[in-house]
All heavy atoms as atom14 arrays in JSON, in Angstrom:
{
  "sequence": "MTGTRSCSVDGCDRDHYAHGLCMTHYQRQRRHGSPEIVHRRGRKPRAEQEARR",
  "atom14_mask": [
    [1, 1, 1, 1, 1, 1, 1, 1, 0, 0, 0, 0, 0, 0],
    [1, 1, 1, 1, 1, 1, 1, 0, 0, 0, 0, 0, 0, 0],
    [1, 1, 1, 1, 0, 0, 0, 0, 0, 0, 0, 0, 0, 0],
    [1, 1, 1, 1, 1, 1, 1, 0, 0, 0, 0, 0, 0, 0],
    [1, 1, 1, 1, 1, 1, 1, 1, 1, 1, 1, 0, 0, 0],
    [1, 1, 1, 1, 1, 1, 0, 0, 0, 0, 0, 0, 0, 0],
    [1, 1, 1, 1, 1, 1, 0, 0, 0, 0, 0, 0, 0, 0],
    [1, 1, 1, 1, 1, 1, 0, 0, 0, 0, 0, 0, 0, 0],
    [1, 1, 1, 1, 1, 1, 1, 0, 0, 0, 0, 0, 0, 0],
    [1, 1, 1, 1, 1, 1, 1, 1, 0, 0, 0, 0, 0, 0],
    [1, 1, 1, 1, 0, 0, 0, 0, 0, 0, 0, 0, 0, 0],
    [1, 1, 1, 1, 1, 1, 0, 0, 0, 0, 0, 0, 0, 0],
    [1, 1, 1, 1, 1, 1, 1, 1, 0, 0, 0, 0, 0, 0],
    [1, 1, 1, 1, 1, 1, 1, 1, 1, 1, 1, 0, 0, 0],
    [1, 1, 1, 1, 1, 1, 1, 1, 0, 0, 0, 0, 0, 0],
    [1, 1, 1, 1, 1, 1, 1, 1, 1, 1, 0, 0, 0, 0],
    [1, 1, 1, 1, 1, 1, 1, 1, 1, 1, 1, 1, 0, 0],
    [1, 1, 1, 1, 1, 0, 0, 0, 0, 0, 0, 0, 0, 0],
    [1, 1, 1, 1, 1, 1, 1, 1, 1, 1, 0, 0, 0, 0],
    [1, 1, 1, 1, 0, 0, 0, 0, 0, 0, 0, 0, 0, 0],
    [1, 1, 1, 1, 1, 1, 1, 1, 0, 0, 0, 0, 0, 0],
    [1, 1, 1, 1, 1, 1, 0, 0, 0, 0, 0, 0, 0, 0],
    [1, 1, 1, 1, 1, 1, 1, 1, 0, 0, 0, 0, 0, 0],
    [1, 1, 1, 1, 1, 1, 1, 0, 0, 0, 0, 0, 0, 0],
    [1, 1, 1, 1, 1, 1, 1, 1, 1, 1, 0, 0, 0, 0],
    [1, 1, 1, 1, 1, 1, 1, 1, 1, 1, 1, 1, 0, 0],
    [1, 1, 1, 1, 1, 1, 1, 1, 1, 0, 0, 0, 0, 0],
    [1, 1, 1, 1, 1, 1, 1, 1, 1, 1, 1, 0, 0, 0],
    [1, 1, 1, 1, 1, 1, 1, 1, 1, 0, 0, 0, 0, 0],
    [1, 1, 1, 1, 1, 1, 1, 1, 1, 1, 1, 0, 0, 0],
    [1, 1, 1, 1, 1, 1, 1, 1, 1, 1, 1, 0, 0, 0],
    [1, 1, 1, 1, 1, 1, 1, 1, 1, 1, 0, 0, 0, 0],
    [1, 1, 1, 1, 0, 0, 0, 0, 0, 0, 0, 0, 0, 0],
    [1, 1, 1, 1, 1, 1, 0, 0, 0, 0, 0, 0, 0, 0],
    [1, 1, 1, 1, 1, 1, 1, 0, 0, 0, 0, 0, 0, 0],
    [1, 1, 1, 1, 1, 1, 1, 1, 1, 0, 0, 0, 0, 0],
    [1, 1, 1, 1, 1, 1, 1, 1, 0, 0, 0, 0, 0, 0],
    [1, 1, 1, 1, 1, 1, 1, 0, 0, 0, 0, 0, 0, 0],
    [1, 1, 1, 1, 1, 1, 1, 1, 1, 1, 0, 0, 0, 0],
    [1, 1, 1, 1, 1, 1, 1, 1, 1, 1, 1, 0, 0, 0],
    [1, 1, 1, 1, 1, 1, 1, 1, 1, 1, 1, 0, 0, 0],
    [1, 1, 1, 1, 0, 0, 0, 0, 0, 0, 0, 0, 0, 0],
    [1, 1, 1, 1, 1, 1, 1, 1, 1, 1, 1, 0, 0, 0],
    [1, 1, 1, 1, 1, 1, 1, 1, 1, 0, 0, 0, 0, 0],
    [1, 1, 1, 1, 1, 1, 1, 0, 0, 0, 0, 0, 0, 0],
    [1, 1, 1, 1, 1, 1, 1, 1, 1, 1, 1, 0, 0, 0],
    [1, 1, 1, 1, 1, 0, 0, 0, 0, 0, 0, 0, 0, 0],
    [1, 1, 1, 1, 1, 1, 1, 1, 1, 0, 0, 0, 0, 0],
    [1, 1, 1, 1, 1, 1, 1, 1, 1, 0, 0, 0, 0, 0],
    [1, 1, 1, 1, 1, 1, 1, 1, 1, 0, 0, 0, 0, 0],
    [1, 1, 1, 1, 1, 0, 0, 0, 0, 0, 0, 0, 0, 0],
    [1, 1, 1, 1, 1, 1, 1, 1, 1, 1, 1, 0, 0, 0],
    [1, 1, 1, 1, 1, 1, 1, 1, 1, 1, 1, 0, 0, 0]
  ],
  "atom14_positions": [
    [[86.36, 131.46, 85.64], [85.39, 130.38, 85.62], [84.8, 130.23, 87.03], [85.55, 130.2, 87.97], [86.11, 129.09, 85.21], [85.14, 128.08, 84.71], [86.01, 127.16, 83.46], [85.86, 125.58, 83.84], [0.0, 0.0, 0.0], [0.0, 0.0, 0.0], [0.0, 0.0, 0.0], [0.0, 0.0, 0.0], [0.0, 0.0, 0.0], [0.0, 0.0, 0.0]],
    [[83.49, 130.07, 87.13], [82.86, 129.99, 88.45], [82.24, 128.61, 88.64], [81.51, 128.11, 87.8], [81.76, 131.05, 88.59], [80.8, 130.8, 87.62], [82.32, 132.44, 88.46], [0.0, 0.0, 0.0], [0.0, 0.0, 0.0], [0.0, 0.0, 0.0], [0.0, 0.0, 0.0], [0.0, 0.0, 0.0], [0.0, 0.0, 0.0], [0.0, 0.0, 0.0]],
    [[82.53, 127.98, 89.75], [81.95, 126.72, 90.16], [82.24, 125.55, 89.17], [83.08, 125.65, 88.32], [0.0, 0.0, 0.0], [0.0, 0.0, 0.0], [0.0, 0.0, 0.0], [0.0, 0.0, 0.0], [0.0, 0.0, 0.0], [0.0, 0.0, 0.0], [0.0, 0.0, 0.0], [0.0, 0.0, 0.0], [0.0, 0.0, 0.0], [0.0, 0.0, 0.0]],
    [[81.52, 124.48, 89.4], [81.68, 123.33, 88.54], [80.51, 123.21, 87.56], [79.43, 123.76, 87.79], [81.75, 122.03, 89.38], [80.52, 121.9, 90.13], [82.9, 122.03, 90.37], [0.0, 0.0, 0.0], [0.0, 0.0, 0.0], [0.0, 0.0, 0.0], [0.0, 0.0, 0.0], [0.0, 0.0, 0.0], [0.0, 0.0, 0.0], [0.0, 0.0, 0.0]],
    [[80.73, 122.5, 86.53], [79.68, 122.32, 85.51], [78.67, 121.29, 86.01], [78.97, 120.43, 86.8], [80.29, 121.84, 84.19], [81.2, 122.87, 83.59], [81.94, 122.48, 82.34], [81.61, 121.23, 81.72], [82.28, 120.72, 80.69], [83.28, 121.38, 80.24], [81.96, 119.57, 80.2], [0.0, 0.0, 0.0], [0.0, 0.0, 0.0], [0.0, 0.0, 0.0]],
    [[77.44, 121.45, 85.54], [76.37, 120.5, 85.93], [75.89, 119.76, 84.67], [76.19, 120.12, 83.57], [75.25, 121.2, 86.64], [74.66, 122.12, 85.79], [0.0, 0.0, 0.0], [0.0, 0.0, 0.0], [0.0, 0.0, 0.0], [0.0, 0.0, 0.0], [0.0, 0.0, 0.0], [0.0, 0.0, 0.0], [0.0, 0.0, 0.0], [0.0, 0.0, 0.0]],
    [[75.13, 118.72, 84.91], [74.6, 117.89, 83.84], [73.71, 118.74, 82.91], [73.01, 119.61, 83.31], [73.78, 116.75, 84.46], [73.08, 115.57, 83.29], [0.0, 0.0, 0.0], [0.0, 0.0, 0.0], [0.0, 0.0, 0.0], [0.0, 0.0, 0.0], [0.0, 0.0, 0.0], [0.0, 0.0, 0.0], [0.0, 0.0, 0.0], [0.0, 0.0, 0.0]],
    [[73.83, 118.42, 81.62], [73.06, 119.2, 80.61], [71.62, 118.72, 80.38], [70.87, 119.33, 79.66], [73.82, 119.17, 79.29], [73.9, 117.85, 78.77], [0.0, 0.0, 0.0], [0.0, 0.0, 0.0], [0.0, 0.0, 0.0], [0.0, 0.0, 0.0], [0.0, 0.0, 0.0], [0.0, 0.0, 0.0], [0.0, 0.0, 0.0], [0.0, 0.0, 0.0]],
    [[71.21, 117.64, 81.07], [69.83, 117.14, 80.95], [68.94, 118.06, 81.75], [69.24, 118.39, 82.9], [69.74, 115.68, 81.41], [68.32, 115.23, 81.44], [70.61, 114.79, 80.56], [0.0, 0.0, 0.0], [0.0, 0.0, 0.0], [0.0, 0.0, 0.0], [0.0, 0.0, 0.0], [0.0, 0.0, 0.0], [0.0, 0.0, 0.0], [0.0, 0.0, 0.0]],
    [[67.79, 118.48, 81.18], [66.85, 119.35, 81.85], [66.39, 118.71, 83.16], [66.01, 117.56, 83.18], [65.65, 119.64, 80.93], [65.96, 120.53, 79.79], [66.99, 121.24, 79.87], [65.24, 120.51, 78.78], [0.0, 0.0, 0.0], [0.0, 0.0, 0.0], [0.0, 0.0, 0.0], [0.0, 0.0, 0.0], [0.0, 0.0, 0.0], [0.0, 0.0, 0.0]],
    [[66.39, 119.48, 84.2], [65.95, 119.05, 85.48], [66.94, 118.29, 86.33], [66.68, 117.92, 87.45], [0.0, 0.0, 0.0], [0.0, 0.0, 0.0], [0.0, 0.0, 0.0], [0.0, 0.0, 0.0], [0.0, 0.0, 0.0], [0.0, 0.0, 0.0], [0.0, 0.0, 0.0], [0.0, 0.0, 0.0], [0.0, 0.0, 0.0], [0.0, 0.0, 0.0]],
    [[68.12, 118.03, 85.8], [69.19, 117.33, 86.53], [70.19, 118.33, 87.02], [70.73, 119.13, 86.25], [69.85, 116.27, 85.65], [71.11, 115.35, 86.51], [0.0, 0.0, 0.0], [0.0, 0.0, 0.0], [0.0, 0.0, 0.0], [0.0, 0.0, 0.0], [0.0, 0.0, 0.0], [0.0, 0.0, 0.0], [0.0, 0.0, 0.0], [0.0, 0.0, 0.0]],
    [[70.49, 118.34, 88.33], [71.44, 119.27, 88.87], [72.71, 118.59, 89.42], [73.47, 119.16, 90.2], [70.8, 120.13, 89.99], [70.22, 119.27, 91.1], [70.27, 118.03, 91.02], [69.76, 119.87, 92.1], [0.0, 0.0, 0.0], [0.0, 0.0, 0.0], [0.0, 0.0, 0.0], [0.0, 0.0, 0.0], [0.0, 0.0, 0.0], [0.0, 0.0, 0.0]],
    [[72.94, 117.33, 88.98], [74.14, 116.62, 89.39], [75.37, 117.22, 88.69], [75.29, 117.88, 87.7], [74.01, 115.13, 89.01], [72.95, 114.43, 89.76], [72.97, 112.95, 89.38], [71.84, 112.25, 89.92], [70.84, 111.78, 89.19], [70.84, 111.89, 87.87], [69.84, 111.16, 89.77], [0.0, 0.0, 0.0], [0.0, 0.0, 0.0], [0.0, 0.0, 0.0]],
    [[76.51, 116.93, 89.28], [77.79, 117.4, 88.75], [78.1, 116.72, 87.41], [77.78, 115.56, 87.2], [78.95, 117.16, 89.73], [78.88, 117.99, 90.94], [78.21, 119.08, 90.87], [79.44, 117.64, 92.01], [0.0, 0.0, 0.0], [0.0, 0.0, 0.0], [0.0, 0.0, 0.0], [0.0, 0.0, 0.0], [0.0, 0.0, 0.0], [0.0, 0.0, 0.0]],
    [[78.77, 117.51, 86.57], [79.25, 116.99, 85.25], [80.2, 115.84, 85.42], [81.04, 115.84, 86.34], [79.91, 118.16, 84.54], [80.64, 117.77, 83.33], [81.97, 117.47, 83.34], [80.26, 117.61, 82.06], [82.35, 117.16, 82.15], [81.33, 117.24, 81.33], [0.0, 0.0, 0.0], [0.0, 0.0, 0.0], [0.0, 0.0, 0.0], [0.0, 0.0, 0.0]],
    [[80.05, 114.77, 84.61], [80.99, 113.65, 84.61], [81.75, 113.6, 83.29], [82.95, 113.6, 83.26], [80.24, 112.35, 84.88], [81.1, 111.13, 84.79], [82.07, 110.82, 85.72], [80.98, 110.25, 83.7], [82.85, 109.69, 85.61], [81.8, 109.15, 83.55], [82.73, 108.87, 84.52], [83.55, 107.78, 84.43], [0.0, 0.0, 0.0], [0.0, 0.0, 0.0]],
    [[81.01, 113.45, 82.17], [81.64, 113.37, 80.86], [80.66, 113.81, 79.79], [79.45, 113.54, 79.86], [82.12, 111.95, 80.59], [0.0, 0.0, 0.0], [0.0, 0.0, 0.0], [0.0, 0.0, 0.0], [0.0, 0.0, 0.0], [0.0, 0.0, 0.0], [0.0, 0.0, 0.0], [0.0, 0.0, 0.0], [0.0, 0.0, 0.0], [0.0, 0.0, 0.0]],
    [[81.17, 114.39, 78.72], [80.34, 114.81, 77.57], [79.13, 115.63, 77.96], [78.05, 115.49, 77.34], [79.91, 113.56, 76.75], [81.05, 112.8, 76.23], [81.76, 113.17, 75.13], [81.62, 111.63, 76.67], [82.75, 112.3, 74.92], [82.67, 111.35, 75.83], [0.0, 0.0, 0.0], [0.0, 0.0, 0.0], [0.0, 0.0, 0.0], [0.0, 0.0, 0.0]],
    [[79.25, 116.44, 79.01], [78.15, 117.29, 79.44], [77.09, 116.62, 80.25], [76.03, 117.18, 80.53], [0.0, 0.0, 0.0], [0.0, 0.0, 0.0], [0.0, 0.0, 0.0], [0.0, 0.0, 0.0], [0.0, 0.0, 0.0], [0.0, 0.0, 0.0], [0.0, 0.0, 0.0], [0.0, 0.0, 0.0], [0.0, 0.0, 0.0], [0.0, 0.0, 0.0]],
    [[77.33, 115.35, 80.66], [76.31, 114.57, 81.4], [76.86, 114.15, 82.74], [78.08, 113.98, 82.92], [75.95, 113.35, 80.63], [75.36, 113.59, 79.19], [75.28, 112.27, 78.44], [74.05, 114.26, 79.28], [0.0, 0.0, 0.0], [0.0, 0.0, 0.0], [0.0, 0.0, 0.0], [0.0, 0.0, 0.0], [0.0, 0.0, 0.0], [0.0, 0.0, 0.0]],
    [[75.96, 113.9, 83.72], [76.38, 113.32, 84.98], [76.6, 111.85, 84.73], [76.34, 111.3, 83.69], [75.27, 113.54, 86.01], [73.74, 112.68, 85.68], [0.0, 0.0, 0.0], [0.0, 0.0, 0.0], [0.0, 0.0, 0.0], [0.0, 0.0, 0.0], [0.0, 0.0, 0.0], [0.0, 0.0, 0.0], [0.0, 0.0, 0.0], [0.0, 0.0, 0.0]],
    [[77.08, 111.15, 85.79], [77.37, 109.72, 85.66], [76.11, 108.89, 85.26], [76.2, 108.05, 84.35], [77.92, 109.18, 86.99], [78.14, 107.68, 87.01], [79.5, 107.14, 86.01], [80.83, 107.34, 87.13], [0.0, 0.0, 0.0], [0.0, 0.0, 0.0], [0.0, 0.0, 0.0], [0.0, 0.0, 0.0], [0.0, 0.0, 0.0], [0.0, 0.0, 0.0]],
    [[74.99, 109.16, 85.86], [73.76, 108.42, 85.54], [73.37, 108.59, 84.1], [73.08, 107.63, 83.4], [72.64, 108.89, 86.49], [73.02, 108.66, 87.83], [71.34, 108.17, 86.16], [0.0, 0.0, 0.0], [0.0, 0.0, 0.0], [0.0, 0.0, 0.0], [0.0, 0.0, 0.0], [0.0, 0.0, 0.0], [0.0, 0.0, 0.0], [0.0, 0.0, 0.0]],
    [[73.29, 109.82, 83.63], [72.86, 110.07, 82.29], [73.93, 109.66, 81.27], [73.58, 109.18, 80.15], [72.51, 111.55, 82.1], [71.23, 111.88, 82.82], [71.2, 112.81, 83.83], [69.99, 111.42, 82.65], [69.96, 112.88, 84.31], [69.21, 112.03, 83.61], [0.0, 0.0, 0.0], [0.0, 0.0, 0.0], [0.0, 0.0, 0.0], [0.0, 0.0, 0.0]],
    [[75.18, 109.72, 81.62], [76.24, 109.25, 80.73], [76.13, 107.75, 80.55], [76.25, 107.24, 79.4], [77.59, 109.6, 81.32], [78.77, 109.09, 80.51], [79.11, 109.63, 79.29], [79.57, 108.06, 80.97], [80.15, 109.17, 78.51], [80.61, 107.59, 80.27], [80.91, 108.13, 79.01], [81.99, 107.64, 78.25], [0.0, 0.0, 0.0], [0.0, 0.0, 0.0]],
    [[75.89, 107.0, 81.64], [75.75, 105.53, 81.47], [74.49, 105.18, 80.67], [74.55, 104.24, 79.86], [75.67, 104.89, 82.88], [76.94, 104.95, 83.65], [78.06, 104.18, 82.96], [77.84, 103.17, 82.33], [79.27, 104.66, 83.13], [0.0, 0.0, 0.0], [0.0, 0.0, 0.0], [0.0, 0.0, 0.0], [0.0, 0.0, 0.0], [0.0, 0.0, 0.0]],
    [[73.44, 105.87, 80.84], [72.2, 105.64, 80.04], [72.47, 105.89, 78.57], [72.04, 105.14, 77.73], [71.07, 106.52, 80.55], [70.46, 106.05, 81.81], [69.31, 106.97, 82.17], [68.83, 106.63, 83.54], [68.04, 107.41, 84.19], [67.61, 108.54, 83.71], [67.69, 107.05, 85.44], [0.0, 0.0, 0.0], [0.0, 0.0, 0.0], [0.0, 0.0, 0.0]],
    [[73.2, 106.96, 78.32], [73.57, 107.29, 76.92], [74.37, 106.16, 76.29], [74.12, 105.74, 75.17], [74.38, 108.58, 76.89], [74.89, 109.0, 75.52], [73.82, 109.46, 74.55], [72.82, 110.03, 75.0], [74.01, 109.21, 73.33], [0.0, 0.0, 0.0], [0.0, 0.0, 0.0], [0.0, 0.0, 0.0], [0.0, 0.0, 0.0], [0.0, 0.0, 0.0]],
    [[75.35, 105.64, 77.02], [76.21, 104.56, 76.54], [75.42, 103.27, 76.31], [75.59, 102.59, 75.34], [77.36, 104.3, 77.5], [78.38, 105.4, 77.5], [79.64, 105.07, 78.23], [80.26, 103.95, 77.55], [80.96, 103.0, 78.14], [81.08, 102.99, 79.44], [81.51, 102.01, 77.45], [0.0, 0.0, 0.0], [0.0, 0.0, 0.0], [0.0, 0.0, 0.0]],
    [[74.54, 102.96, 77.28], [73.83, 101.68, 77.23], [72.68, 101.69, 76.22], [72.44, 100.69, 75.49], [73.26, 101.33, 78.57], [74.3, 100.88, 79.56], [73.64, 100.43, 80.87], [74.65, 100.1, 81.84], [74.79, 100.65, 83.03], [73.91, 101.53, 83.45], [75.74, 100.33, 83.84], [0.0, 0.0, 0.0], [0.0, 0.0, 0.0], [0.0, 0.0, 0.0]],
    [[71.92, 102.8, 76.17], [70.66, 102.78, 75.44], [70.62, 103.79, 74.28], [69.65, 103.82, 73.54], [69.51, 103.08, 76.39], [69.49, 102.2, 77.57], [69.26, 100.84, 77.51], [69.64, 102.46, 78.86], [69.31, 100.31, 78.7], [69.56, 101.28, 79.56], [0.0, 0.0, 0.0], [0.0, 0.0, 0.0], [0.0, 0.0, 0.0], [0.0, 0.0, 0.0]],
    [[71.64, 104.64, 74.16], [71.67, 105.58, 73.08], [71.0, 106.93, 73.34], [70.96, 107.81, 72.54], [0.0, 0.0, 0.0], [0.0, 0.0, 0.0], [0.0, 0.0, 0.0], [0.0, 0.0, 0.0], [0.0, 0.0, 0.0], [0.0, 0.0, 0.0], [0.0, 0.0, 0.0], [0.0, 0.0, 0.0], [0.0, 0.0, 0.0], [0.0, 0.0, 0.0]],
    [[70.4, 107.0, 74.55], [69.75, 108.27, 74.96], [69.83, 108.4, 76.48], [69.55, 107.4, 77.21], [68.28, 108.26, 74.55], [67.61, 109.37, 75.12], [0.0, 0.0, 0.0], [0.0, 0.0, 0.0], [0.0, 0.0, 0.0], [0.0, 0.0, 0.0], [0.0, 0.0, 0.0], [0.0, 0.0, 0.0], [0.0, 0.0, 0.0], [0.0, 0.0, 0.0]],
    [[70.11, 109.59, 76.98], [70.17, 109.74, 78.43], [68.81, 109.77, 79.07], [68.67, 109.69, 80.3], [70.9, 111.1, 78.63], [70.65, 111.83, 77.39], [70.58, 110.79, 76.28], [0.0, 0.0, 0.0], [0.0, 0.0, 0.0], [0.0, 0.0, 0.0], [0.0, 0.0, 0.0], [0.0, 0.0, 0.0], [0.0, 0.0, 0.0], [0.0, 0.0, 0.0]],
    [[67.74, 109.85, 78.29], [66.38, 109.92, 78.82], [65.72, 108.57, 79.02], [64.79, 108.43, 79.77], [65.53, 110.75, 77.86], [65.98, 112.15, 77.66], [65.9, 113.02, 78.87], [65.0, 112.81, 79.71], [66.74, 113.95, 79.01], [0.0, 0.0, 0.0], [0.0, 0.0, 0.0], [0.0, 0.0, 0.0], [0.0, 0.0, 0.0], [0.0, 0.0, 0.0]],
    [[66.24, 107.53, 78.4], [65.6, 106.19, 78.43], [65.92, 105.54, 79.81], [67.05, 105.53, 80.25], [66.13, 105.3, 77.34], [65.66, 105.85, 75.96], [65.71, 103.83, 77.53], [66.24, 105.08, 74.81], [0.0, 0.0, 0.0], [0.0, 0.0, 0.0], [0.0, 0.0, 0.0], [0.0, 0.0, 0.0], [0.0, 0.0, 0.0], [0.0, 0.0, 0.0]],
    [[64.86, 105.04, 80.43], [65.01, 104.29, 81.71], [64.42, 102.92, 81.52], [63.25, 102.77, 81.16], [64.26, 105.03, 82.83], [64.37, 104.26, 84.12], [64.81, 106.43, 83.0], [0.0, 0.0, 0.0], [0.0, 0.0, 0.0], [0.0, 0.0, 0.0], [0.0, 0.0, 0.0], [0.0, 0.0, 0.0], [0.0, 0.0, 0.0], [0.0, 0.0, 0.0]],
    [[65.25, 101.9, 81.73], [64.76, 100.52, 81.69], [64.76, 99.95, 83.12], [65.78, 99.96, 83.75], [65.67, 99.65, 80.8], [65.55, 99.97, 79.33], [64.55, 99.46, 78.58], [66.27, 100.73, 78.53], [64.67, 99.87, 77.33], [65.74, 100.67, 77.28], [0.0, 0.0, 0.0], [0.0, 0.0, 0.0], [0.0, 0.0, 0.0], [0.0, 0.0, 0.0]],
    [[63.61, 99.53, 83.58], [63.51, 98.93, 84.88], [63.89, 97.45, 84.81], [63.47, 96.76, 83.9], [62.07, 99.04, 85.42], [61.61, 100.48, 85.46], [61.99, 101.12, 86.8], [61.44, 102.43, 86.83], [62.09, 103.49, 87.27], [63.3, 103.36, 87.73], [61.53, 104.66, 87.3], [0.0, 0.0, 0.0], [0.0, 0.0, 0.0], [0.0, 0.0, 0.0]],
    [[64.67, 97.0, 85.74], [65.05, 95.61, 85.82], [64.1, 94.88, 86.77], [63.5, 95.47, 87.61], [66.48, 95.46, 86.31], [67.47, 95.95, 85.34], [68.87, 95.66, 85.81], [69.81, 96.12, 84.82], [71.12, 96.05, 84.97], [71.6, 95.49, 86.05], [71.93, 96.44, 84.01], [0.0, 0.0, 0.0], [0.0, 0.0, 0.0], [0.0, 0.0, 0.0]],
    [[64.02, 93.58, 86.57], [63.22, 92.76, 87.49], [61.94, 92.27, 86.85], [61.71, 92.4, 85.64], [0.0, 0.0, 0.0], [0.0, 0.0, 0.0], [0.0, 0.0, 0.0], [0.0, 0.0, 0.0], [0.0, 0.0, 0.0], [0.0, 0.0, 0.0], [0.0, 0.0, 0.0], [0.0, 0.0, 0.0], [0.0, 0.0, 0.0], [0.0, 0.0, 0.0]],
    [[61.1, 91.73, 87.67], [59.84, 91.15, 87.16], [58.82, 92.2, 86.87], [58.84, 93.28, 87.47], [59.3, 90.19, 88.25], [60.31, 89.05, 88.52], [59.79, 88.15, 89.53], [58.72, 87.36, 88.96], [58.16, 86.4, 89.53], [58.47, 86.01, 90.77], [57.21, 85.68, 88.94], [0.0, 0.0, 0.0], [0.0, 0.0, 0.0], [0.0, 0.0, 0.0]],
    [[57.9, 91.86, 86.0], [56.78, 92.74, 85.68], [55.78, 92.74, 86.83], [55.69, 91.77, 87.55], [56.1, 92.28, 84.41], [57.04, 92.43, 83.22], [56.32, 92.04, 81.95], [57.29, 92.23, 80.81], [56.72, 91.88, 79.56], [0.0, 0.0, 0.0], [0.0, 0.0, 0.0], [0.0, 0.0, 0.0], [0.0, 0.0, 0.0], [0.0, 0.0, 0.0]],
    [[55.01, 93.83, 87.01], [54.01, 93.88, 88.05], [53.03, 92.74, 87.92], [52.71, 92.26, 86.81], [53.32, 95.22, 87.84], [54.31, 96.03, 87.08], [55.1, 95.07, 86.25], [0.0, 0.0, 0.0], [0.0, 0.0, 0.0], [0.0, 0.0, 0.0], [0.0, 0.0, 0.0], [0.0, 0.0, 0.0], [0.0, 0.0, 0.0], [0.0, 0.0, 0.0]],
    [[52.51, 92.22, 89.04], [51.62, 91.09, 89.06], [50.41, 91.26, 88.14], [50.0, 90.32, 87.43], [51.21, 90.8, 90.5], [50.4, 89.55, 90.61], [50.07, 89.28, 92.12], [49.39, 88.03, 92.24], [50.0, 86.89, 92.57], [51.28, 86.87, 92.83], [49.32, 85.79, 92.68], [0.0, 0.0, 0.0], [0.0, 0.0, 0.0], [0.0, 0.0, 0.0]],
    [[49.79, 92.41, 88.15], [48.6, 92.67, 87.34], [48.93, 92.44, 85.86], [48.13, 91.9, 85.06], [48.05, 94.08, 87.59], [0.0, 0.0, 0.0], [0.0, 0.0, 0.0], [0.0, 0.0, 0.0], [0.0, 0.0, 0.0], [0.0, 0.0, 0.0], [0.0, 0.0, 0.0], [0.0, 0.0, 0.0], [0.0, 0.0, 0.0], [0.0, 0.0, 0.0]],
    [[50.1, 92.86, 85.45], [50.51, 92.73, 84.06], [50.73, 91.24, 83.71], [50.41, 90.76, 82.64], [51.76, 93.52, 83.76], [52.12, 93.62, 82.3], [53.28, 94.59, 82.07], [53.33, 95.61, 82.73], [54.08, 94.25, 81.21], [0.0, 0.0, 0.0], [0.0, 0.0, 0.0], [0.0, 0.0, 0.0], [0.0, 0.0, 0.0], [0.0, 0.0, 0.0]],
    [[51.28, 90.49, 84.66], [51.49, 89.06, 84.45], [50.18, 88.33, 84.3], [50.01, 87.47, 83.43], [52.29, 88.47, 85.61], [53.72, 88.9, 85.64], [54.46, 88.34, 86.9], [53.86, 87.69, 87.71], [55.76, 88.62, 86.92], [0.0, 0.0, 0.0], [0.0, 0.0, 0.0], [0.0, 0.0, 0.0], [0.0, 0.0, 0.0], [0.0, 0.0, 0.0]],
    [[49.22, 88.68, 85.15], [47.9, 87.99, 85.1], [47.12, 88.33, 83.85], [46.35, 87.52, 83.32], [47.09, 88.33, 86.4], [47.72, 87.7, 87.6], [46.98, 88.14, 88.87], [46.0, 88.9, 88.81], [47.41, 87.69, 89.94], [0.0, 0.0, 0.0], [0.0, 0.0, 0.0], [0.0, 0.0, 0.0], [0.0, 0.0, 0.0], [0.0, 0.0, 0.0]],
    [[47.31, 89.53, 83.34], [46.6, 89.94, 82.12], [47.09, 89.19, 80.92], [46.33, 89.01, 79.95], [46.83, 91.46, 81.92], [0.0, 0.0, 0.0], [0.0, 0.0, 0.0], [0.0, 0.0, 0.0], [0.0, 0.0, 0.0], [0.0, 0.0, 0.0], [0.0, 0.0, 0.0], [0.0, 0.0, 0.0], [0.0, 0.0, 0.0], [0.0, 0.0, 0.0]],
    [[48.25, 88.67, 80.97], [48.81, 87.93, 79.82], [48.27, 86.49, 79.75], [48.39, 85.84, 78.77], [50.35, 87.84, 79.9], [50.95, 89.24, 79.83], [52.44, 89.17, 80.01], [53.0, 89.57, 78.71], [54.19, 89.35, 78.3], [55.02, 88.65, 79.06], [54.62, 89.79, 77.15], [0.0, 0.0, 0.0], [0.0, 0.0, 0.0], [0.0, 0.0, 0.0]],
    [[47.66, 86.0, 80.84], [47.16, 84.62, 80.9], [45.87, 84.46, 80.1], [45.08, 85.2, 79.83], [46.92, 84.17, 82.34], [48.24, 84.09, 83.05], [47.98, 83.59, 84.44], [49.25, 83.63, 85.15], [49.39, 83.22, 86.36], [48.41, 82.73, 87.04], [50.57, 83.26, 86.93], [0.0, 0.0, 0.0], [0.0, 0.0, 0.0], [0.0, 0.0, 0.0]]
  ]
}
């Protein structure tokens, strides 16, 4: 066996953590059901807030 395993998500070269995923993608998988989903926290951009008025 050569080297360590890496994350199975395309374009990610982080080290394997669990179930073929790195820590970041594993946590996304657990939280959202997919390692590809990204949810930004915090307030919406100002332009989007003003458009709602």
